[in-house]
MARPA-89304 format. One record per residue: y, x, z of N, C-alpha, C, O in turn. Coordinates in pm, whole numbers, plus 50000, padded with zeros to 5 digits. Atoms other than C-alpha are relative to their C-alpha. Layout:
BEGIN
YXZYXZYXZYXZ
...
REM end
This chain:
BEGIN
500725011149969279686359129393498535001749931498395006649819
501264999750060275936356629341499634990049900500304979749900
500355008050094274296339829063499294988450060498444989650149
500695012649949273336302429115498744999849941498545003349824
501455000550051269606297029095499924988149919500454977849959
500245011050084268606274628813498924990350061497964994750123
500945010949961266786241628894498805001549911498985005049794
501155003350079263276237628770499764985249984499414978050077
500105014650028263176203928594498764997349915498435004449820
501065004250102260196186028449500504995649868501254986049860
499655003050130260656185428083499514986749943499984981749840
500705014450042258526152628054499974992550115498854991250165
500135006949870259396132128362499184987149979498534982250072
500785011950027257826102128196498905002249902499135008849801
501224997550085254266101528038500334991849881500914981149899
500025007350108254246090027687498884990249990497854992250054
501085010349999252196058927599498615006349949498575014249855
501344995550059248466066027552499635012950060498465016750049
500404987649936248706099327747499784999050140500725000650218
500375001749860246836093728073499135011050051498205008250127
500844988949964245366128128124500505003950139499745006550233
499484995449861247636136928408499654989550114499234992750226
500245010849898247286102628579498495000450039498184998550156
501334999849982243556105428545499595010750104498705008950187
500424988349898243436139028740500594996050139499984999750240
499555003749858245566124329032499034988850061498744988550181
500835010649949243296093429049498645004650037497964998150116
501194995449972240266114629056499835005450136498695007550179
500144994549863241066128029403499714989350097500134977850085
500415010349894239556111729716501204994550078502115002050113
498915006749921241846087729898500045007550137499035011750193
499774995149854243346101330227499624989550102499384977850074
500385009949892242566086630567500954989150025500524977750048
499065010850001245736067630588500294990949912500934980649933
499915009350112245536054030257498724990350018498804979049970
501125008749968241986039430373500504989150098500254977150080
499585010349907243626022930669500984988049950501124976950001
499005010850054246196005330456499334987849942499904977049928
500825010050078243325986030283499284991950111498584982550072
500605009249904242105971030619500584985750009501704983049966
499535014549984242385933930699501165000950108501065007850209
498905000049904245745927330872499614990750123498674982850113
500295005849881245815913331230500114984649976499294977350032
499995013450024246905879231102498924993149919498584981549939
501185005050082244125875430844498815001950092497944993350082
501204998249919241575888031097499944988250101498864983250131
500145011649905242575859931349499644986849928498984978049982
500475012050071242265833931075498514999549979497854989249990
501555000850024238705845930994499304999350122498154994950117
500685003049877237875846231365499894985950027498844980750064
499905014849966239065810431405499044992749917498364983749965
500955007850096237065799131099498545002850042497664994350035
501414996649968234005818031218499634992650132498474989050150
500365007349878234185801131560499754985849978498894979950044
500105014650039234565766331406498724999049937497994989849975
501245000750072231585773431168498845001750109497874994150101
500894997549901229575786931473499754987150084498634982850112
500165012149929230375756131665499304988249927498624980149991
500695010450075229145732831386498525001949985497704992849989
501474997150005225915751031348499204997850129498044993750131
500735001849873225145750431715500124983550036499234979050108
500085013749982226035712731732498854994049920498254984649972
500975004250067223545706631469498505002650065497574994650069
501214995049950220865727331631499684994650131498544990750155
500205005249873221415716031987501134993350037502075000050079
498935007849954223735687032063500245000750149501384998450189
499684997649860223355692932436500915010650039501545010250144
499184988749970225155724132424501424999149944502145008949930
498555002150050228365708232287501075002150094502155006950059
498964996849903230185709632609500165014450036501245018650077
499744985749978229505746532653500805008149909501235019349938
499274991750099231245756832348501304991649956501904994049851
498725008450032234195730332358501145007750016502085004549944
498864993649987236655754932474500445008349879501585013049876
499674992850126236545772332127501004990949915501534996349817
499055009050072238755742431996501405005250018501935004350129
498734994249986242115759231918500984989049970500934982349868
498955011550012245045735331974501105005449920501514998949824
498834993650072247865759131856499875015550006499355021050104
500044985950015248125795031751500845006050102501895000350134
499214992149913249365820832000501295003949941501345007749824
498764995650055253025828231969500635012750067501695017950031
499544988849927253335856132208499925013249925498885016349866
499844987950068254505889432066499185010150080499575013550191
500914990649934251635913832157500735012050042500625016150158
499414987349998253745944732110500965000150134501005009450215
499125001549890256375931032361499154999850137499545005750238
500895000749863253565923632630499465013550020499495018650132
500764986949971251775956432574500905011350030500395021750072
499184989549975254835977432610500434999450146501195008250187
499825001249851255025965732986499695014150073498595019550061
500204986349939255435998233186499964998750152499995008550227
500175003049849255145981333530501585000350064502605002950001
498694999249929257935979233801499975010350093498915013350150
499804989649906259256006234012499704994950156500184984450199
500295005749875257866003734370501224998150091501154990150185
498855000749914261336008234523500754985549956501544979850031
499275012150039262475977134322499344987750081499994977550105
500615010549936259885956034508500514998650146500194988750213
499505000549863261665963634838501404995050005501954993950115
498775005149999264955950434729500104985450064499284976850032
499925012949931266135920434949501514996750021501974994650134
498565004149982269795912634878500194987750053501344984850088
499785014449940269215877235007499795000050149499914989550211
500194999449863268525889235353501214995550081501154988850184
498715002749917272145886535459500284986150005501004982150096
499775014549997272165849135372499264993350093499674982250126
500745005849909269475841735618500505000850142500635011850196
499435000449867270815831335955498854994650085498274984350052
501215004449905268135828336241500294987150064499364979250076
499535011849942270135800436411499804988049898499264977549933
500145010550090270245780136093498554997349977498144985749962
501455002750033266475786136032499294991750101498454983250071
500505008849881265645772036378500444985849988499654976650009
499425013950018267895742036316499314991749891498984980049908
500675006050120266345734535976498604995650045498134985249998
501315004049985262925733636126499684985150058498594979450048
500125013249952263655700236295499864990549873499424979249894
500005008650114263805685135945498665002749917498354995549823
501274997250068260495700335831498894989750039498854984550151
501245008549968257255678935806498965008350072498645019650036
501054992949917254665687836067498644995649944497625001649979
501385002950041251885670135883499585004249857498445002549812
500324994750134252175685335539499005009750008498935017750101
501074989549997249195705035439500405012249917501565014549887
499784988150069248695737235249500334996949851499894986549803
499585002450141250155740134886498805000049923497955008849940
501215002450082247595728034637500095010049887501105012349821
500204989850115246205754534392499224996349896498574985949901
500985003750125244415754934059498505000750041497704993049988
501385000949947241145763434243499644986850068498564981250046
500185012149937241505733534455499654987249901498764979049921
500215011350097241815709834155498745001749927498024991949908
501314998150079238895725933957498794998050085497874991150041
501055001949896236555727634266499804984450014498714979049994
500215015349968237215690334346499344993149868498494984349877
500505007650117236535680733977498615004449976497824995849939
501494996450006233265700133962499054993950098497934990350065
500775007249888232005685934291499784985649968498734979749994
500025015350035232835650734165498914997949894498204987949902
500795000450117230805655933858498485004050026497564998649965
501224995349973227875674434003499735000950154500325009750216
500265002049867226535665234352499145012650054498995014550175
500924989349944224205696634366500885012150030500295021550082
499084988549973227205721634401500824997550113501645006250143
499125003049882228835704834705500035010550107501025011850180
500014990249885227725733134939500645011749950501055019650035
499334988150050229225759734711501355001750026502014991450013
498634998649963232555773234808500835001949874501994997649872
499204997950123233635783534452498904998549885498415008149826
500965004150115231305765934200500665004549863501865006649851
499504996850127231535774733836499814988749897498824981449895
500125011450098232315751233546498875001949912498235012449911
501074999050094229835743933287500475004749865500824997249773
499744992650138230535769133013498895010049989498115013050079
500874989750045228595794532827499895011650110500855015750174
500034987149895227255823233055500755011349950501405018050030
499224987550046228755849932828501484997450019502235006850043
498535001649988232165833032850500295001250146501335006850180
499754998649860231855830633230500085015550046500915020050125
500014984649958230985868233257501215007349941501745016450004
498934994450053233725877033020501214998050078501885007850111
498725002649926236585859733208499905004350140500935006950201
500054993549873235215871533537500455014749986501275019550064
499454986450009235685906533418501485000849965502165010350005
498605001050015239035897133299500744998950124501715006150148
499415001449865239925885433642499865013350084500805016650156
500104987249938238735917933783501005010049963501555017150047
498994990850064240995937633544501384996450052502185005050090
498755003249956243875916733642500335001450142501505001850179
499884997949852243335920934011500545014150032501205016250134
499654987849985243895958133958501235004149906501705015449914
499074998350103246495955433684501465005550064501944999850162
498754994249973249775976533721500965000549881502104995849885
499184999550127250995983833361499005001949889497815004749905
500714997050131249945986932998499524985549945500164975249968
500385010550079247995962332795499264989250078498544992250174
500785011049941246655928732894498714997549918498754998749796
501195002850089243065920132783500324988949908501044979449939
499705008850105243035901932456499404986150023499904976149973
500575013349966240775874532590500994991450066501164979650038
499045007949909243415864932843501104994049912501584983049939
498855005450085246035860032571499624988149919500484980849870
500435012150076243855833732399499834988750084499484978150032
500095012149909243805811132702500774989249970500264978049968
499155011350033246825791132612499584991249882499884979249881
500505007450112245245780532286498664993850016498124988549919
501295004349994242025770532432500104985050063501044982650140
499875013249961241385733032505499754998250159500484991250228
500305000349856239795737732854500615012750071499905020650132
499184987249979242485764532934499915000450171499735011050229
500084998649846242455754133327498765005050051498805013350143
501364995649971238595759233355499985015849987499635023050080
500024986550040238925793133182500855009250097500445019750146
499074993449903241965803433397499365000750141499505010950207
500705000949878239965793433704499085011950019498995018350124
501064988949989237295819033618500615013150027499905022050074
499354986449982239935847933634500505000650149501035010950190
499584999249851240705839334007501515004050013501785015150057
498634996850008244515838333978500565004050137501545011350147
499544997649858244915839934353499875015550044500455020150142
500254986749965243655876334343500735008649904500595020749917
499284993250101245845887134054501025010950076501495008050186
498864991049956248265917434119501294993949971501324985349883
498615005450026252015909234126500305002449847500774993649775
499574997750136252415926533793499264991449893499794987949788
500845007850086249575907133635500664985449997500754979649889
499445012449998251215874833742501174999449930501404988949869
498804999850078254475884233589499605000049844500224992949765
500464999750148252715891533250499414987249977499654981949869
500655013750023250745859133288501144990149970501064981849879
499055010650010253935839933330500745001449867501084991149807
499494998450116255485855733029499194994149881499724987849790
501025006050108252355846432810500164985650008500534979749906
500215013850003252045811232930501414992649988501474981449937
498625006350026255935803932941500294999149857501024990249813
499634999550153256005812832566498904990649927499224984449825
501045006650082252715795932459499644986050036499174978349953
500415013649957252185765032667501174991149971502334995149955
498865010950011254045731832620500654997950138500195003350239
499385003449864256355718632894498914994250096498834998550211
500945005949884253575698033063499045009950042498825010750163
500864989549961251105726433058500625009850080500075014150181
499224989149924253695751233173500224995850139500095003550234
499745005149874254545728133450498725001450087498825005950201
501344999049928250825727333565499765014350049499335016850162
500264985749960250635765633556501055004350117500725011850209
499014996149906253865768533756499674993550132499824999750237
500305007249861252795742234023498815003850070498795003750194
501194996549952249235753434060499635014050028498805017850111
500374985049989249275790334013501205008150055501065015250154
498824991149972252855806234031500504994850146500565002650241
499325002349869254355786034318499185003050125499735008850219
500834997049874251445788434573499975015450021499985019950135
500024986449991251365825634496501345004650077501325011350180
498614995849956255115830534559500084995150148500545003050230
499905004549857254925809834886499135008750092499485011550207
500924993149910252075829135016500395014050017500135019650124
499384986349994253755863734934501184999650095501375008850175
498865001449891256875851235131499534998850141500075004950233
500515002749869254875839335417499415013550069499565015750189
500654989549949253025871035458500915012850025500785020150123
499094987649993255765898135391501434996650027502275005750019
498655005149961258905878035488500975005249878502175006849901
499324996750116260115888635140499194997349880498014994349896
500755002350117259095884534775499895012349918500875019549897
500104988850091257685910634555500814999949880500944989549815
499124998850119259915922234281499314993849872499964986249800
500665004550112257315914734015500004983549993500264976849893
500055015949993256925877534140501274994549988501424983549934
498535003750018260715875434159500264997449845500724987149796
499744998850151260845885033790499244987849934499734981449842
500815010750052258095859533724500694986350007500704978349913
499245011149977260135832733874501284997249896501594986049857
498914999850085263125841833651499474996649864500084988649793
500475003150136260945841433337499484986950005499484981149896
500445014350007259525807733433501184989749962500914978649916
498795007450032263175794033384500164999549838501134993649788
500034999250151262415800232998499844983349968500504978149878
500095014150011261335762733027500634992650118499914990050214
499395005149872263865746833273499384986250046499294984350168
500605011349955262225712233280498705003050073498474996950177
501194995849942258855728333365500295007350134499495006150227
499774993749894260525749733619500354990450111499834992250221
499515008649906262205721533805498814991350049498644989350169
501145008249962259005699133787498865006850064498095000350134
501054991849951256645727333879500285008650112499375013150182
499514990149893258615748234120500794992350094500324990250205
499135003249914261605732034266499664986950073499734985950196
500285013549940260585694834312498724999850089498754993750195
501144999049901257015702334460500405008350140499945005750252
499534993849880258775726534689500744991350100500484991250220
499205008949910261215702034824499234986850040499464981050147
500935012449960258675672434821498935004050102498454995350174
500914995749895256355692135037500444998750144499674996950239
499395001049874258935691135316499695010950098499875010050219
500384987849916257735724935431500735012349951500325023349988
499264990250070260215746135233500935006250121501754999650184
499154992849892261745772335481501275003949935501475002649815
498724994350042265235787235466499875012349923500675015249833
499994988150078264025819335348499364997849850499685005149757
500585003650134261925803535052501184994549926501284997049806
498955007050073265065783534966501025010749939501485010249825
498954989750033267395813834961499525008449893500315011849805
500674991950094264985834334757499914993749862500294999949763
500085007350115264305808234498501344994949939501554993649818
498555004050038267925796634497500855010149948501825007249877
499314989250057269135831034422499785000449839500665004349763
500355000650137267335826534081500924988749931501404991449821
499245009350050269265794134018501425003949977502094999449884
498654994150004272515813234089500135009649876501145009349806
499804990850098271825840133845499544996949855499785005049765
500655004250142270095821733537500894988549958501104979050033
499435012450070272075798933306499074989549972498014991449911
500915011150023270655765133302500674988749923501824985449953
499285010950080271405737133051500584988950087499874985050180
499525010049922273665710333199499244987350013499334980450115
500765013749995271355680733112498805001850110498484992850188
501064998149909268485696833309500475000850133499724996550221
499494997749863270615704933613500534985450045500364982150162
499715013049951272075668733618498724991850039498714985150142
501335007049963268485654133618499495005850131499024998350217
500554994149876267525679333889500774994750120500204990150219
499125007249886270595667834107499614985850028499604981750144
500255014849985269665631834060498664998450072498524989850158
501295000849944266095637434155500055005450160499424999550248
499834994349869267005658834469500694990550081500284988750195
499305009549917269485632734587499124986950028499404979550123
500835011849964266805605434572498745002050071498104992250108
501254996949942263855623234724500235000750158501355003250203
499864998849859263075622535107500565013650024500255023849961
499264988749953265315646335285499185011050066498275008450145
500594988049931264245681435385501285009450024502135009849935
498784992249982266905705235531500415008649894501595009049859
499754990850105266625730335261500354993749874500775000849782
499615007150120267215703534997501525001049975501965002349861
498584997850005270975706035079500405012749924501345013049845
499694985950041270935742934991499814999249843500665004549771
500134999950135269545735934642501124991149931501664994649825
498965008550050272025707034588501315006949997502095004249905
498714993049983274955729834698500045010549871501065011649803
500084990450104273815757034441500214993749868501004999149790
499825006950121273565732934155501534995249985502144996949879
498645004449998277005717834249500895010649969501805008249890
499174989050004278595750734263500115006249844500995013949806
499984995650142277655756233885501154993249922501484997149810
498735007650055280655731533816499684993749866500444995149770
500335008350123278835709633554501004987049986501634982950083
499325012650018280585678933411498884990450026498064988449936
501135009149976278215654033576500294986149957501444981949967
499895014050016277635618633469500374991750116500124996650226
499585006549880278965592433701498784994950072498784993550194
501295004149931275405580333764499595011050104499175007750215
500384990249904274725613733926500875001050113500385002150226
498954999849900278035614634119499724989250094499804991350215
500185012249900277245580134266498685002950076498624999650194
501284998549927273625590334355500245011450115499595010950219
499864991149893274915620634555500924993550104500764996650222
499355006949896277385598934730499244991750091499494990350211
500915009249933274655575334816499045008950097498675005050208
500834991249913272535605534942500655004250122499975004850225
499314996149879275095616735187500254988350094500234990150216
499815011649919275765581535307498724993650075498784984350155
501215003749927272065578435413499955005550145499055002350223
500084992749879272975600035713500984993750087501254999950190
499045005249926275575576035850499514995050136500264994650232
500555004349865273275562836127499055009750046498385006850145
500864990449933271295594836175500495005550115501695008550118
499674995649879271315606836523499925015650023500565021450111
500224987550013270165641236443501185009449976502075005449901
498924991450030272535670936446499925006549876499085015549869
500184995050140273005680036074500165015550000500985020950074
499734985450007272645717035984501305002849925501864994449854
498644995450065275745737035864499804997149849500744992549784
499964999450149274325737535504500094984949945500374982049829
499665015150042274495699235498501484997949996501964991149906
498695002050018278105701035574500605008149884501595003749827
499504990150101278665730335320499724993049869500494994749774
500385006550123276925709035054500824988449978501144985549863
498875011150006279255679035126501255005349952501834999549860
498804993050038282215702735099500055002649863500974998949790
500124994850154281055717634767500094987749905500634988449795
499945012550099280635681534624501394994750000501934992049893
498575004750001284095669734742500915009149920501795004149850
499114992150046285715700134622500005000449848501025002449782
500084999150155284375699334260500114985749939500474985049821
499985012050055284215661334213500764989250076500474977350069
499155009749917286825646034444500694989049908500814977249942
499245008950103288705631534129499074991249925499504982949844
500815009850079285655614433999499274990250102498234984550072
500515010049894285015593234328500724987049990501904986649955
499335013949990285775556434355500704999850132500335007250224
499315001749878288255545334622499044995850102499155000450215
500905005449892285395526834802499125011850052498825012650172
500724988649951283375559234811500605008450094500005013550189
499274991949919286055577634957500234994250144500315001550243
499755007849874286615552335231498715001050073498735003550194
501324998049942282845553435296499715014450067499205016750177
500144984749942282865591635330500905002850118500565010650207
499164996849875285745591235573499334994650129499435000250238
500785006249883283585567935796498895008750049498625010650167
500994989049982280815592935754500555011950082499935016250179
499514987649926282955622335870500304997850147500395007550223
499715003149870283715604236191498614999850076498625001750198
501294998849933279995603336278499325013749990498805019050088
500454985850012278865636936130501075009949988501685011149882
498884991649991281345662636232499515016349998498445020250045
500114983549961281555702336218501325003750011502144999549929
498734996049964284515718236367500845007849903502075008049908
499234992350098285335740536078499934993749862500864995249783
500145004850144284025722335765500604986549989501194983649885
499565014150020284965685635833501455000649988501864993049901
498535000150035288725692335842500385001849856501284995949796
499734995150147288435709335498499614987649911500294984449814
500345010950085286575679335363501084988049998501424982149895
499035010849985289085654035494501395004549923502094996349863
498734997650083292055674335343499714999649843500654996949768
500375001050140290195675334997500044985449967500574982349860
499975013650036289765637535007501274993950004501554985949915
498595004149999293315630135108500825005749877501814999649835
499134994650119294635651134821499174999649869498875009649805
500635001350123292855637634536500164986249949500514977250025
499795012050059292975609634290498754992649978497684998649978
501225008450016290565581134233499415001249853500075005949760
500585000550126288215577733947500744991249889500954979449916
499265007050098290055566433630501435001949996502114999549896
498634997649995293345575233749500455013149936499695022849939
499404989050068295545600133560500905008750099501325003150200
499144991449917297585628933722501274992250027501624990350144
498695005549980300865611133668499784987150083500714984150158
500225012149928299405578233820499925003450151500374996350241
500284995649861298345599034127501355004050061501555000550177
498774995649952301895614434170500924988050035501694988450131
499105011749973303585579734148499494992650124500264985250184
500465008049898301235566134418500015007750135499245005250227
499974991549864302235592034692500634990850101501374981350075
499625008149904302765579635033501524997650024502295006749990
498685002249988306115563535125500765010750096501945013450077
499544990149911306655589335402500335012249930501395017949956
499774988350074306355618035167501144999149906501845008949880
498805002750099308905601934919501165000950081502185006150035
498655000249925311395597635201500335015450043501485019650043
499634986249980310985634435300500495006949884501485014249891
499594994950122311225644534952501614997649975502425006449945
498575002950020314545625734925500935006550087501995011150045
499234992649893315895640335240500245014449957501385019149957
499834986250046315215675535114500865000949889501675010249890
499144999450118316915668634782501534995750039502505001549991
498615004249971319935650934929500775010550101501985010050123
499434991049904320465679235180500985008549927501995012749984
499294991850064321875698934906501104994449896501885001449832
499145006550093323735671634706501004990150084501604981050027
499125009249920325735654834999501515004849966501835016649985
498684996250026329395654534891500945002150120500664996050223
499084997449888332225666435120500964988450006501984988049936
499195011749987333595632635232500545000750140499755002750233
499344997449873336135634535522499504988750094499304977450048
500415011149893335055614635836501044992650037502114998150062
498965010249962337015584535919500295001150150499375002850231
499795000349863338905584436244500084986450035500364977249958
499935014049934338765555736476501414993950022501524982850074
REM end
C-alpha cells in the first residue's frame, strides 16, 4: 500500500493578540468588484429615499409656485407596493397554441343562443371604459377641450410623456419585465388618470394579464373593482366579440382577478348581467372560471342573492346554476330569494330557455329539503305553467320525494302517504300469512 500523504496544517491557526501583521497584509489589497456591489444601497432603502425625495421636491415646488400643486399631486403615495417584482419579471409569456384552446365550445348550442336573444336588451349601449370616464371628467372641467377626442389630464408634461411611452411598450409587450413606472401606479393618488395615459385598450393580452396581477395584489377591493369594471371587462368582451373566443392570456387574467372575489363579482359578473347584453358565449367562458376556481361561501351566497334580485337576463340563469352546483350551505334568506326569483315567471308568457329549467332543477336537487311547504306548493303551480318535456318531470319527482324545512328524516318517513303504507303492509304480509284452512259452507 502506498504511503498516506501528510496534511499541511497551519501551526498558528489563530493570531495572537497584538500581532496584526498578517491581517494588515490582507486588508491592504484592493476590494474586488463583487465586494463593492455589496456596499450599494438596498432596493428597499432606495425606495424610501426616492419617496422622501419626492415629498421634499413637492414641498419646495409648492412654496415656489402654488399654482402647480395639481400637476404634482399624483406623487402622494397612499400605500407601498406589495407586488413581488421577481415574480412579475419572471413572466415568460404564453404559448401561442394555448391561446387557441376552447374547451368551452362544446357547451354552446346555437339553438339556445338564438332563444336567449329574446331576453337581451335591445337598448343597452356599449360597455363603459376607463377612457369614457376620464374624458367625460376632463371635458366637464375644461370647456376648451370639448372638440378633442382624447384630451390629456392636467399633469406635468414629463409625466405625460413618460406614461405615454409606457403605454407604447405595453402595446407590444409579450414577455419579460414590466416598466418600473407602471408598477408604481397602484400607489399613486391619481392612479386612474395615470392609467388612462397608457391607453389600456391598446395593451397586448399578455400585458393585460401582467397588469391584472399587479393591480389585484396592490389595489384595495374598491379600486380593484374599478379596474376590473372599466379596464378588464370591456377588453374581455371586445375580444370575445371579435374572435368568437377569448385569448388565453385574457382568460388567465380573469382567473387572477378572482384573487379578490368581492371585486370580481362587483366588477365583472354583476355589470355583465346588469347590462342585459351578456351573450351565451360570454356566459360560458366566464362561467368556466367560476367552475374551476374555489370561491369563499360567503361571497358566493351574496352573489346568488344579488343575481336573484336583479332584472332577468337569459344568461343570468347560467351563472345561478353554476353557483348552485358548488353545493354551498346557503342561508335561508338566499334560498327564499331564489324561490322568489323563479316565481316571478309564473305569469310570463315567453318560452323559457332550457338553461332556466336546468337552473331550477339544480336548485331543487340541492336544496329541496330546505324549502317551506308553501314554497313547494307554489313551485308545483309554476311547473304547470312553465314546462319542459325532459326537465319538468325530474323537478316534480325531486319535490315529491323531499321533506320540508325543519323536518327531520324520521319525521319525513312517518309522514309517508297512506297508499304507500298500505302497499308496504301488503308486501310484508305476503310472506307472513299463516296457513289457515278455509272454512266450508
